[in-house]
VOGU-3710 file (C-alpha; in Angstrom, 3 decimals, decimal comma):
1> mrkttilagl> 163,946/93,620/123,368  162,608/95,934/126,066  163,155/98,942/123,798  161,190/97,277/120,999  158,298/96,579/123,355  158,177/100,215/124,534  158,161/101,490/120,957  155,332/99,127/120,053  153,346/100,333/123,065  153,839/103,971/122,122
11> agltflaact> 152,668/103,203/118,577  149,537/101,568/119,972  148,775/104,592/122,160  149,229/106,867/119,163  146,740/104,712/117,162  144,175/104,842/119,974  144,553/108,594/120,250  143,857/108,914/116,546  140,705/106,811/116,952  139,386/109,129/119,650
21> ereailpger> 139,430/112,191/117,395  135,970/113,768/117,025  134,078/112,636/113,905  133,481/115,358/111,348  129,749/116,064/110,920  128,880/117,007/107,377  126,459/119,898/106,843  123,040/119,447/105,204  119,769/117,613/105,789  120,125/114,126/107,255
31> lglrevlttg> 117,896/111,363/105,832  117,308/107,862/107,153  118,648/104,941/105,138  115,158/103,416/104,829  113,248/106,658/104,456  112,696/106,071/100,753  110,702/102,948/101,641  108,301/104,854/103,885  108,013/108,472/102,818  109,903/108,491/99,536
41> aadpyryepp> 111,583/111,757/100,552  114,924/110,600/99,185  113,520/109,285/95,911  113,471/111,956/93,177  111,471/109,628/90,886  108,627/108,997/93,321  105,170/109,535/91,841  103,262/112,233/93,709  99,532/111,957/92,945  97,420/115,106/92,804
51> anssraaslp> 95,067/116,058/95,603  91,554/114,642/95,543  88,859/116,672/93,848  85,099/116,405/93,521  83,739/116,177/89,999  80,288/115,244/88,766  80,322/111,726/87,324  78,703/111,128/83,957  76,882/107,864/84,658  74,683/105,922/82,246
61> aaqvnaawsq> 71,114/105,253/83,321  70,644/102,300/85,659  69,239/99,171/84,025  67,536/96,068/85,384  69,575/93,096/84,177  68,233/89,558/84,322  71,603/87,795/84,064  75,333/88,134/84,766  76,445/85,217/82,631  80,208/85,712/82,382
71> savspafrtt> 83,056/88,095/83,109  82,191/91,748/82,569  85,393/92,504/80,626  83,433/92,411/77,340  80,807/95,103/76,653  78,330/92,548/75,257  78,139/90,832/78,659  78,419/93,857/80,938  75,674/95,872/82,570  77,585/99,091/83,140
81> haqlslplsp> 75,109/100,434/85,704  72,876/97,776/87,280  69,686/98,773/89,058  69,929/98,018/92,772  68,199/99,588/95,763  70,512/100,544/98,622  71,055/99,858/101,468  71,065/96,084/101,120  69,782/93,437/103,499  70,593/89,708/103,501
91> vwsnnigagd> 67,959/87,531/101,811  69,430/84,024/101,982  72,719/82,123/102,014  73,774/78,691/100,759  76,919/76,682/101,464  78,682/75,859/98,189  81,616/73,779/99,485  85,097/74,490/100,798  86,161/78,105/101,177  89,568/79,678/101,683
101> grkvrlnvdp> 92,154/77,443/103,323  95,766/77,607/104,399  97,009/76,430/101,014  94,100/77,161/98,673  91,921/80,153/97,840  88,377/80,375/96,557  88,689/82,903/93,736  85,992/81,867/91,241  83,358/84,550/90,670  79,729/83,385/90,538
111> vtdgariytm> 77,660/83,729/87,357  73,922/83,558/86,732  71,651/83,060/83,744  68,645/84,400/85,664  67,322/80,944/86,532  70,217/79,697/88,681  73,418/81,020/90,268  76,515/78,934/89,492  79,545/78,690/91,760  82,711/76,636/92,201
121> ssdftvmata> 84,317/76,085/95,595  88,017/75,751/96,388  87,633/71,936/96,349  86,242/72,138/92,779  82,615/71,452/93,645  80,461/73,100/90,985  76,985/73,977/92,217  73,784/75,469/90,848  71,639/77,399/93,335  68,050/78,455/92,696
131> nngatvwsrs> 66,929/82,053/93,121  65,425/81,112/96,497  68,729/79,738/97,838  68,016/76,023/97,349  70,649/73,741/95,842  69,597/72,462/92,402  72,599/70,227/91,661  76,300/69,870/92,429  79,211/67,814/91,115  82,942/67,529/91,667
141> lvpprdresq> 85,406/68,270/88,873  88,437/66,733/90,594  89,989/64,197/88,177  89,891/60,572/89,422  93,649/60,312/90,000  94,124/63,740/91,565  93,407/65,311/94,920  91,515/68,556/95,411  94,532/70,151/97,123  96,738/69,671/94,053
151> aqggglavan> 95,254/72,585/92,104  93,633/75,949/92,595  91,435/78,357/90,711  89,305/78,350/87,613  86,357/80,223/86,182  82,758/80,024/85,000  80,690/81,209/82,046  77,144/80,229/81,088  75,604/80,553/77,625  72,724/78,871/75,776
161> gvlyvstgfg> 71,955/76,453/78,595  75,566/75,279/78,972  77,924/76,030/81,865  81,600/76,188/80,857  84,085/75,548/83,663  87,869/75,983/83,567  89,927/74,498/86,403  93,425/74,518/87,817  93,664/70,861/86,781  94,000/72,058/83,187
171> tltaldagsg> 90,543/71,164/81,919  87,717/73,027/80,233  84,414/71,245/80,881  80,958/71,861/79,439  78,048/70,984/81,756  74,317/71,041/81,207  73,210/74,117/83,157  69,941/72,500/84,217  71,195/69,132/85,432  74,981/69,375/85,780
181> gqiweqdlna> 75,553/66,516/83,368  78,830/66,576/81,455  78,625/67,333/77,733  82,337/67,343/76,885  85,764/68,019/78,376  88,931/69,368/76,764  92,443/68,951/78,196  94,423/72,209/77,952  97,785/70,647/78,925  98,319/73,286/81,635
191> tatgaptvsn> 96,428/74,990/84,442  93,382/77,037/83,481  92,866/79,352/86,434  91,034/82,137/84,601  87,413/82,387/83,538  86,403/81,473/79,976  84,541/83,795/77,606  81,842/82,437/75,268  80,618/84,050/72,051  79,499/83,022/68,551
201> glvyvtsgdn> 80,070/79,316/69,073  83,568/79,605/70,545  84,925/79,406/74,089  88,071/81,472/74,679  90,365/80,672/77,595  93,983/81,176/78,685  96,138/78,370/80,086  99,016/78,629/82,517  101,673/77,882/79,914  100,917/81,189/78,148
211> nawaieaddg> 98,679/79,610/75,531  95,454/81,161/74,249  92,713/78,780/73,147  89,548/78,948/71,066  87,376/75,866/71,647  84,231/74,849/69,756  81,325/75,426/72,147  79,298/72,496/70,798  81,776/69,623/70,931  84,944/70,868/72,673
221> rvrwefegls> 87,220/70,582/69,660  90,110/73,026/69,325  89,423/75,672/66,670  92,792/77,385/67,124  95,453/78,217/69,688  98,580/80,337/69,885  101,439/80,738/72,317  101,830/84,067/74,057  105,083/85,751/74,987  107,265/83,876/77,466
231> gdinnvagap> 108,422/85,145/80,844  105,467/84,091/83,008  107,363/83,787/86,298  106,206/86,292/88,921  102,436/86,096/88,732  99,363/85,656/90,903  96,732/82,939/91,086  93,957/83,341/88,572  93,948/84,904/85,138  91,813/87,542/83,427
241> apalggdrvv> 89,064/86,345/81,131  89,631/87,051/77,421  87,905/90,310/76,441  85,839/90,565/73,240  85,226/93,733/71,244  84,231/94,019/67,585  85,913/91,111/65,801  88,852/91,103/68,245  89,719/89,131/71,371  92,312/90,393/73,856
251> fsfgsgtmqs> 94,248/87,864/75,937  96,518/88,725/78,849  99,365/86,692/80,306  101,316/86,472/83,543  104,362/88,007/81,885  102,588/91,380/81,907  101,720/91,343/78,211  98,473/91,514/76,244  97,860/90,159/72,767  94,984/90,867/70,408
261> tfqqgglslw> 93,798/88,429/67,745  90,885/87,964/65,383  88,133/86,009/67,132  87,516/83,512/64,354  90,963/82,769/62,951  93,322/83,568/65,821  95,597/85,755/63,683  97,721/87,875/66,026  97,209/91,616/65,481  99,162/93,456/68,167
271> sadlagrrtg> 100,795/93,015/71,538  101,457/95,445/74,371  103,013/95,286/77,800  102,466/96,979/81,130  106,108/97,136/82,165  107,035/99,305/85,111  107,474/99,078/88,831  106,353/101,119/91,810  109,502/101,999/93,762  109,844/101,066/97,408
281> raissvddis> 107,501/98,053/97,311  108,874/94,523/97,032  105,444/93,242/95,994  105,755/95,209/92,751  108,156/92,529/91,490  104,999/90,562/90,638  104,400/91,757/87,072  101,172/89,899/86,301  98,214/91,700/84,717  95,877/91,600/87,703
291> gdpliagdtv> 93,631/94,435/86,503  91,724/92,441/83,876  91,776/94,097/80,426  88,317/95,628/80,021  86,963/96,894/76,706  84,814/100,037/76,610  84,086/101,417/73,152  87,333/101,284/71,184  89,571/101,380/74,265  91,151/98,625/76,353
301> yagshsgrfa> 91,863/99,497/79,999  94,243/97,263/81,956  96,486/97,378/85,004  99,401/95,377/86,368  100,308/94,173/89,835  103,619/96,031/89,607  102,228/99,572/89,475  101,059/100,512/85,968  97,619/101,243/84,510  97,114/102,110/80,854
311> afdlfsgerr> 94,628/102,642/78,033  95,143/101,148/74,561  93,389/101,485/71,227  91,436/98,266/70,685  92,146/98,042/66,963  95,742/99,268/66,663  97,150/98,592/70,121  98,412/102,175/70,329  98,983/103,291/73,904  96,829/106,322/74,710
321> wtiqegaldm> 98,049/106,993/78,232  99,827/105,353/81,163  99,763/106,229/84,850  101,865/105,053/87,777  99,075/103,143/89,475  98,652/99,385/89,618  95,340/97,516/89,621  94,535/94,459/91,727  91,151/93,693/90,185  89,090/94,324/87,086
331> pwaagdsvyf> 88,584/98,049/86,396  85,148/99,505/85,733  84,561/102,051/82,956  81,431/104,184/83,198  80,762/107,448/81,394  83,824/109,680/81,406  85,725/107,812/84,125  87,441/104,550/84,982  87,399/103,172/88,526  89,705/100,495/89,951
341> vsdlnelvrv> 91,299/99,115/93,114  94,972/100,102/93,036  98,033/98,175/94,195  98,024/100,420/97,286  94,533/99,180/98,213  92,881/102,429/97,198  89,705/102,912/95,195  90,794/105,235/92,393  88,878/107,291/89,839  90,681/108,520/86,723
351> daatgervwa> 89,580/110,410/83,641  88,890/107,879/80,885  90,306/110,102/78,132  93,526/111,294/79,791  94,221/109,085/82,811  94,204/112,128/85,103  93,478/111,083/88,669  90,333/112,626/90,137  90,328/111,047/93,582  91,520/108,049/95,576
361> vdlpgwvptr> 90,197/106,724/98,888  91,650/104,108/101,207  90,292/100,574/101,342  91,154/97,931/103,962  94,874/97,246/103,703  97,218/95,367/105,990  95,639/93,073/108,574  96,291/94,577/112,052  98,703/92,652/114,283  99,460/92,729/117,993
371> rpmsrrdksy> 103,053/93,671/117,210  103,006/96,802/115,031  106,752/96,586/114,321  106,600/92,996/113,050  106,672/92,067/109,382  103,381/92,702/107,600  102,539/89,559/105,642  98,730/89,571/105,440  96,454/92,077/103,777  92,756/92,283/103,058
381> anhgpilvgg> 91,489/91,614/99,547  89,148/94,125/97,900  86,979/92,859/95,040  85,444/95,188/92,501  84,342/97,840/91,958  81,052/97,512/90,102  78,584/100,341/89,514  75,195/99,590/91,086  72,374/101,842/92,216  74,376/105,011/91,560
391> hlavassdgl> 77,286/103,864/93,751  80,539/101,944/93,423  80,376/98,656/95,326  83,531/96,980/96,661  83,352/93,662/98,532  86,235/93,176/100,974  87,569/90,243/102,934  87,349/92,245/106,163  83,607/91,500/106,282  82,015/94,527/104,596
401> iryfrpsdga> 80,573/95,465/101,220  81,129/99,209/100,894  79,377/101,757/98,656  81,147/104,903/97,468  79,895/108,030/95,714  81,369/108,274/92,190  81,628/112,070/92,355  84,071/112,347/95,264  84,706/108,813/96,561  82,932/109,431/99,861
411> lagsteipgg> 81,709/106,340/101,707  77,916/106,207/101,454  77,203/103,001/103,376  78,117/99,376/103,935  76,634/95,904/104,383  78,098/93,101/106,454  79,068/89,810/104,821  79,869/87,080/107,362  83,383/85,747/106,895  84,366/88,450/104,414
421> attrpivagg> 84,161/88,388/100,619  86,414/86,247/98,454  84,892/87,026/95,014  83,636/89,999/93,080  79,970/90,799/93,612  77,524/90,326/90,745  74,009/91,727/90,336  70,997/90,260/88,540  67,276/90,859/88,961  67,825/93,510/91,619
431> tmyvvsrkgt> 69,814/91,092/93,830  73,525/91,101/94,654  75,385/87,797/94,943  78,821/87,352/96,484  80,748/84,382/97,899  82,374/84,551/101,330  85,716/83,151/102,446  83,794/80,444/104,331  82,437/79,033/101,081  78,943/80,507/101,358
441> lhafr> 76,953/82,167/98,593  75,134/85,219/99,964  72,201/87,033/98,362  71,411/90,663/99,253  68,500/92,800/98,174
//
């Protein structure tokens, strides 16, 4: 027994001696396990953008526009270069209702027909404000059996004296623009968090169940509808407005796909997707089309939340180019370039014909914290850009509206907005309107 114990002890000492042998160090460059997430040095497929360059921007002449009646994704309703004198100063402000909250966001862009500015707050209070800042009328669109906290989002469009309102409660409502009285209401059977588009007697809107609708503008009856491609899982609040060009309408869905149809009959013509993912960023798993499809000439420009931006032929759907940049807001096409806020919170300029990047400049990104090594879970939102007064305007939730030179992206100036912006800015009659996170409509001139 004693002999067995001694042998076992010697075996244990031999094992320990083997464990103390010096570890072999392999030759070559040593890389951190997480380095691909920060510098991308270990990722051979990482996209390396070119260096910034300065190039003269071919801008159309500035125009004085009386109205900004609906989303600018369609050329018929877009003032590509609005006349605006910079720098801006505050003129007036008007409280429109509840702003951003812990569980809800105010993400409805204002619209104006020149006589009044129309807004919708996060508690679904629709309001008309006069050009001098006075409230003309307001009404709630919360259904009788629901609570305001049970839904989020929507959109506005005004045409021919009627204000069309889509809501997260799944309704499309027509209101008299002068009085706020209800004309009709259509149930869409699912959330309607994107803005409607109105043209030639039809109201086009997308619902949260991947359905595209064409509604009669006069009486709210359904002209036609079709179901988009399934797979709407990882998406963001809100939806792009349908874009109109020629006799076509382009819808986009949370699955990362676009579909084009005839405006009058709803016959599907082509579909395209913005598949792809920026490596090293978990947020790129959200594959929604957050860069609203915008039509300029015979081209559709669109970007996804997951890191892709592309140009498509409006009539055939043929892809003209794709770049490894995402878009978090509606792009802006002007002259020979397209400008957009990327998924890296950069303002980017690319060549409209080729997609070649000209320059990119940083916008407010992650919200600073007292513990730099803690998890980053809050970032600033940057809304825009729009081209005004020879500059690109971006309204940010950090409390500033910034103006950038189109030629090289240099910051040319800024204007404070109390509480920070929560919507895209619009311009009409030489005045800029933007809604703050506090639920206040601000006018600058």
